[in-house]
Residue, then its C-alpha position, 0 to 999 in steps of 0.5 A: m511448449k518451447l522456450n524459443n528465445i531469451k531476450i535481454s531487457r532494457i530493465p537492469n538484471r531482467v530478461n524476457l522469456v519468449f515461448s513458442d505460443q507467442s507469449y512471454l515473461p519477464f525474468f530475473i536474469d539470476d533465475v535463468v541460470k538457476l533454472s538451467l534455461i536455454k534457448n529452444q528448450e522444451i518446457d514441460s508443465e512442471k518446469l513451466n510452473i517453476i518458471i511461473n512461480a520464479c517469475l511471479k516472486y521476482l515481480g512481486k519482490e520488486y514491486a514490494l520493495r518499491q512500495i516499501a521505499f515509497s512509504p512504510k507498509t504493514e504486512k497486511i497493507l502489503s499483502q492487499k497491494l500484492k494481491q492487486f498487483f498480481f491481478r493486473t500483472s496476470q491481465k498483461f501476461k496470459l501465462l500467469s492468469q491461471f496461477s494461484t498467487s496466495s502462496v507466492i504473497d506469503e513467501i515475499i511477505f515472510e522474507l521481507s519480515d524476516r529482514n525487518l522491513f516492516n516497522q509498525s512504529d514508522f507506519t503509525s507515525y506516517f499514517i497519523n501525519k497523512n491523516k492530521s485532519k481526522s479525529k483520533s477515533q477515526i485514526k484508531f479505527l483506521l489503524n485497527q483495520q490494519g491490525i495495529d492496536f493504537d492508543s489514541s490518547v497520545l493525539n490531540d483532537k483540538q489541534a486537529i480541529q483548529k488545522i481544519l478550521s485554518k485550512k477552510k479559512v473559517t473567520t469570526q465573522f463565519l462563526s457569528d452566523f448560528k446556521l453556518k456555525s451549526k453546520l460546521f459543528a455537525s461536520l466536525f461531529r461526523r468526523g468523529f470529534q467530541l462536541s466538547d473538543i469542538k467547542e473548545a477548539i472553536d473558542d480558542f480559535i476565535q481568541l487567537k483571531 
């Protein structure tokens, strides 16, 4: 295979490597110099693997940094997102389709972790704020799935229930209907709220009305 051309991309610090089989790869411009790539260069399989690895690491790292900038992430969540991202990317660039990305993901995660870009406390605060309407048992379960051991005792389920009632615009007239009130109890219970907390929250809600 031959590297037919190295085209400047509209994206800053990026070029496109165009190969003789009409395929191309987006590439970090500094890596062109680092790997001594030039136009019309013959590329053997070993060199191609090095190029693909560099391409994946560049694209993956750029994606990972955007994700972290958007919202806090754990290592586990970002690893999963990178796996999905590389799957989509491999559908777009055929040269990447046969290349294993697990080691590249590990490299990216290690590098970002070494730069202290994973903050468990920030992620936990962000996650709780995003899931205000969930019970503390649900939040604890979901955080445990992300590898975070969370003390749910710091959360107040009654406040969460009252927020749900306000959002649903529940009225005292609604709560005076036994069937509707029973359905509301069942709905909140399925969300993981304790019956005692549900009753207290509703009683407090009625008094505030």
